[in-house]
N, C-alpha and C positions, 0 to 999 in steps of 0.2 A: 611653232615647232619646237624651238630652242628648248623651252621648259621641258616636253617630252622627251628632248634628246638626253637631257641631264638625268631625267627620271628612269632611264633604261640602261642597262648593262649590254655588253656587247651581243649576248644572246637575244636579247629583248629587243634592240636595234636590227639584227639579222631576221627576227619574226616580222618587224614591220616592214621591211623590203620583202620577204617571202609571201606576206598576205597583201601586199601592194597598197599598204598603207601609207608607205614612204617610198621614195626612191632612192637609188643608190647616190644619185647627183644631189638631190636634198640632203641626206645625212654627210655628204662630203662638204658641201657648201658651208653646213653649220659647224663643220669642226674646222673648216679654213677660216670662218668667221671668227670663231672662238680664238684661234691662232693670234690672228690679228688684233683681238682686243686685249689679250692677256700676256701674250709673248714678249711686248716690250718691259713689262714688270718682271716677269720670270725668268725670261732669256733660255728657255729650255730647248727651242727649235732652232737649230744651227744650219740646216739645208732645207730648201723647198723644193718640192717636184709637183706644183699644184697642175701645172696645165696637163702634164700627162695623167695624172690621177684623174681630173675632170673627163679626160678623154675614156679613160677605161671605164669609169662611172656610167657616162652618156652610153657606151658601147653596151655595156652589161644592160640596162634599163632597157635598151633597145631590143637586144635579145630575147630579154625576159617578156617584154610586151608580145613577141612573136610567138611564144609558147602556147600551145593548146591546153597544157594542163596548169596545175595550180603551182608550179614550178617548186614540188616537194623534193625534187632532185638535185636543187642547185646546191652549190658549194656550203657548208655547215653555217660558215661567218659571211657569207656573200653580201656585199655591200657596205661592210663595216669599215669605217676609217681607222688606219694603223700607221703607228710610228715605230720607225727602226732605231735602235742604237748605234750611233755613230762609232763602232768600234767593232772589228772582227765580222760582224755579220755583213757581208758583201751583199750590195745590192747592183745588178749589171747597169754600168751606165751612170750611176751615180757617184760623185765622190765619197772617200772614205777617209777623211783627214785624223780619225781616232784622237782627236783633240790636239793633234801635233803640226808645228809648222814643217816639219819634214814630209808628212804625208797629205799636206793640205791639197795637192793637186792629182793624188793618186785616184784612179778611176778605175775599178775592177770590171772585167769583161763577163764575168759569171756570176749568178747567184749562189750564196752559201746556201747549203743545205736546209737551213733553218729558214732562209729568206723563200726559197722554192715551196717549201712546205706552208707557210704561212700565205702565200700567193695562191696555192693550191684550195687552201681552206676559203679563199674568197677574200682576205682582207685585202683592202685597197690602201697601199702604200703612198702617202703625199708629202712625208717629211721625215728628218732624221734629228735626233735628239742630242744633245750634248752629254758629254762623258769628261771625266778628268784625263789628263794626258795619258794614253795608252792603258788606262783604266789603272794607274798607279795609286790613286789617292781614294780614300773613304769618303770624300767631298768632291763637288764639281764645280772646279773653278779654274779650267783651262785659262793659261795666258793667251793663246791664240783667239779666245771667243769670249773670256771675261765670265765672272761669276754667274752660275744659275742659281734662282732663289726659291726658298721655299714658298709657297702660296699660303700657308698658315702662318708665316710672319716673314715679311721680306728681307729682314736682317738675318735670317737664319738659314743656315745649307739644307737643302732637299736631301742631303746623302751623297753618296756615290758608290761605285763610279757611274750607276745607273740614274744619276741625279736628274737628268734631263726628262727621261721617262717617267719618272714618278712625279716631278713637278707638272708634268703636263697633263698626267691622270688625275692628279690632285686637282688641278685647276679648271677641269671640266673638258678639255680638248677631246679628248678620247676616254673610253672607260678601260683601256686595256691598251697596254703597249709593251713591245719586246724589251728584255733588259736580260743582262748576262751577270753572271756570280763567280770570281775567282777566289773571293776572299770574304764575301758577304755582300756582294754589290748589288743583289736582288733585295736581300733582308733589310740592309742597313736603309737604303732610301724609302723602302718600304714603310719601316718603323717611323721615319723621319716626316714622311707626307700622309700617315694615316691610311695605309693602304694594306692590300693581302700580297703577299710575296713568298712564292714557294721556289725553292732551290731544289730541282730534281735529283734523283739518285745519279752518281756518276755514270753515264753512257745511255741515259733514258732518251735523251735527245741527240740528234746528230751532229756531231762537231761542227761549229761555224767555219772553222779552216781545216783542211784535209790533214796537216801535219800535227800529230799529237804533241802537247805541251808537256813539257816535265812534270812528274804528278799528277798530272791529269786534275788539276785544282777547278778548271772553270767548266761552266754549262751554261745554255741558253735557256731560257724561258721569259718569265713576264711579270710585270706589277699590273694589279687589277684592283677596282673597287667591289668586286663580287668574288666569293669563292668558286661559284660554278663557271665563271667565265674562264679562271685558270685552270680548274678540272677540264672542261672542254678543249681548250687549247693544248692541254699536255696530251691529250687523247689523238689529237690532230697532228702535234709534233713528234709524238713519242711511240706511234705504232699503232694506234687504234681508228687511223683515219678511215678504214674501209668498214667498220663496224657502225650499226645503227647508234643513232645519237642516244647516249644514256642507257645502252644495253647493259645488262648483267655482265660485270668483269671490265667494263670500262671505268676511267677516272670520275665522268660526269656522272654515272650510274652510283658510281661509291659516295659522290657528294650528296647524293638524294637518300641515302640509304642510313638508316638510325645507327647513330655509334654506340657502340656495346660500353659498359663499364672498362675502363683503362687503368691499369697500373702506372702511373705517372710519377717518376723520379724528380723531385723537383731539386734541381742543382744548386748548391749552396756556394760554389766554387763562382769567383769574378772572371774566371777564364783567365785570358792573357792582360786584361786590364787589372792594375793594382787593388781597384776597389769598385764598387756601384754607388751611384749618387742615390741620395733620397729618393728621387722620383723614378729611377729603375727599380729599386728595392719595393716602392709601393706598386708600381705596376706588375712586379712578379707576384707579390702577395696579393692582389687584386684577382689575378688570374687563376692563381691556386685555390681563393676561395671561391670563385666562379664554377672552376671546374670541378670541385669538390662538391658543390650545391646540385651539379648535373651528375652526380653518382660515382663519379670517379676517384679511386683511391690514391691519395697524394701522399709521396713519401720522400722527406729532406734525405739528401744523399751528397757527399762528396765524390768527385769522379776518380780521385786519387791519381791524377797524372801531373808528370814533372812539367809544368807549363813552362819552365825555363827553357827546356829541350824542345817543347812544342814550336815556342816563338822562333829559337834557331833553326829548326827545319822547316818552318815555313818562310822564312826570312831567306834561305838560301835557295828556295825552289822558286820564290818570287824573283830574286835578285837574276836567276840564270834565265828566267822568262824575258826579263827586261834587258839583259844583254843581248838576246836574240832579235828583240823588237826594236833594239836602238842600234846597236855598234853593227849589226848584220841586216839593218833596214833595205840594204841596196838589195838583197835576195828577192824582196817584194817590189820596191818602188824601181829598181835600176839605177839608183843614184845613191853616191857614197854619203854616207850621215855626217853632218857636220856640227860642231859644237852648238852655234847659236840658233839651231832648228829645234833643239828640245829644252824643255826647262832644267834647271841646274839638278833638281832633286831628281828628275828621270835620268839625265845623263851620268849623276853620280851612282846611283842604284845599278845603271848598266856596268859601270867600271867594277863596282863591288861584285856583281856577277862574274865578270872576267877574272877578277883576282881571287875573291874567296868563294865564290859558288859552286864553280866546277868540282874544285877540289873537295868542297864540302858535301857534294851532291851524294856520293854513297851513304855518309851517316844519316844525310836528311831523309833519303828514302827508308833507310831500316827505320829511323824513327816514326816515319810515317806509317810504315806497317806495324809498327809496335802500338801506336796510337788507335790504329784501325781495330787492330785485335783486342784491345782495352774496351773501346766502345761496342763491339760487336759482343762481348761476354757480358757487359751490362745490360746491353738490350735483349740477352737472352732471358733476364730475369724480370724486365719492365717492358711494357708497350713503347712507351713514348718519353723523352727526356724535357723538361721544361726548365726554360735558363733564361738569361736576358739577351736581347738582342742587340742592344747597344748598354754602353755603361752609363749614359747619360741622355738627357734630353738634346733635341739638334743643336749644335754648336753654331755661334754666329759666323757669317761671313769673313774669312781673313783669320780667324782665331787659330789656325792650325799651319799657317804661312810659315815658312823659314824665317827666322830672324836673320839680321845682317850677318851675325857671327856664325849662325848656321850656313848661310851661303858661302861665306868666305872658308868654312870647311869643307865644303862639298866642292868647291872649286880646286881646293888642295889635293883633295884624293883623287881628283880626275889627273892632275899633272905630276903629284908624287904619290903613286899608289903604294903609300906604305900600309903594312898589314894592321899594326897597331893603331894608326888613323883611321882606317877604315874600320875596323871592329868598333872603335871609341863613336865614331859617326853613326854607324849602322845602330848600336845601342840607343844613343839618344835619340835619333828619329824615330826609332820604333817604339820607344816609352811614350813620346809624344800621341805617335798614333794611336797605339794601341789603350792609353789611358781612357780613350772614348769609344774605339771601334775595336776592340780586343775580344768581342764574344762570339764572332762568327765563324772564323777561320779553321777552326778544331773540325767543323762538320765537311768544309772542301777538302781537307787532308784525309779523312775517312772515308769521303764520297756517298756518306748517307745523306737522305734527304731532310730538309729543315725549312722551316717556314716562319715568317713573323706575321703575327695577327695584331690588329690595331684595336686594342680594348680599352685604352687608357689614354685620357690627355691631362696633363698637368694643368697647375692652377693659372699658368699663363696662356693655357690653350694651345700647348704644343701638343703633337700625338708622340706616344712613347710605345712601340711593339713589344711583343712578348714573342719569345721563340720557342717552338716546339720541334723536336728531332726524333727520328726513328730509324728502324732497321733497313738498310739498303733493298730498294724493291718495294717499301713501304709507303708509297705516296697515298693508295687509297685510304689506309689508317689515318693519316694526318689531314686528309681531305674530309673524311667521315667527322672528325674532330673539328675542324675548321668551320664545317657548315653548322654543327651544332652551336658552337660558339656565337656564330653571325648570327643565328636564330635567338639565342639567348640575349646576346647583347648587340642589337643591329648596328651597324656604323655607315650602311650605304648613303645615309642622307645626311650624314656630319659632311659641313661644307664649309671651305676656308674662306675668308671675307672676299676673295676675288669672285667667288661663285655667288648669285643672287639666289635669297631665299625662294622656293618654288611658288610658283604663282597658282 
């Protein structure tokens, strides 16, 4: 059964349950077995809830056995094992540490809307996945749990902050896992792990938390091995749950429709990164050639955006969010935050938010408006933008950790909050992060849907995704294109060394 499990996406597994070729308990036991086999190597799972999940699966199987019909009315993904990212998306009764020592004992009492919708879809949550502390970093190496590793090469990162989700899917634990994206945190790990990752339009999926964040950068969805899984889940999370599966006007329906020839703007800018590596340029050129061969019109363009202003706006919004999550953590946990409960980089970013962020907020929001206006105008002339997801291949574990000198600077700005020192630190730290992960933030600022598609592996066998974006509300266009690319260049059966070849 294990080889059958790996051969199916979430929709395929749900069909096995629906047709009674497999039980929910059998699927869950395989997912748990996979977790126990590979998690010691990848460190993707940080909380296990096996017993409760087994009880749910057994109860659901018993209910199904008592049905007199064929079970066709059951939830769309009933019986499929599922993982929730340990950040923001609260699961009632389960710890939500968010990769932080301060939050490690926090237990929410209610499900977040995105979790409630996942449960209503029939997904069986059996564990939670690792994230960088409070989702601050584009890699997943929280001090609380240690580094999460990429199944394609254990010396490399699976990306972040949804690194645990992507590593688990790539390693064959589940075919689909919850992820969230405030600056690239779905698309970055999808690129690193050879997966499909769609960031929906702003507001498409209900917020994980009831309080809106400044700038509305983040949104929840998933990383997946197939395009159709992502499409169906978006239906279930984004307002189409009451419509027949794959009906016209649904996202799953769109993924099954032919993709008409599109006018695609091939973005030549490196975005917030200073430059793109040879690997990323090769991945982009390969994608452009593939799209052209499928009948799409490819036109090189420069966005004409002041990326220095974009960087500043994003960092101001990011720092204000960090301030809320760190310095005002007691509003969530009821405990006053202490310095030794947070990583120094997170603590320092929160202090930047307190000192610079709030004062810089009006100009940051105005820049966000200008960026959105510019991209909206560009996409009135093009159907889709093609650009890099990352400026390079997955980095090595520890490569972006603060140096001793940087840590000293971070400690200094939290005790002596001098504006000049903070600006210097922010510039240096952001230069380091954006040099690799500076291609995704633009679409969080604009609120437009964007996806990373796994079309390219470099000479070392590491996956490098490419990014497509379109107009707000245009997920159907992206899903049609993604399904066409998936059919032309299948990736589902590409497996990292941790997954044995299908027998």
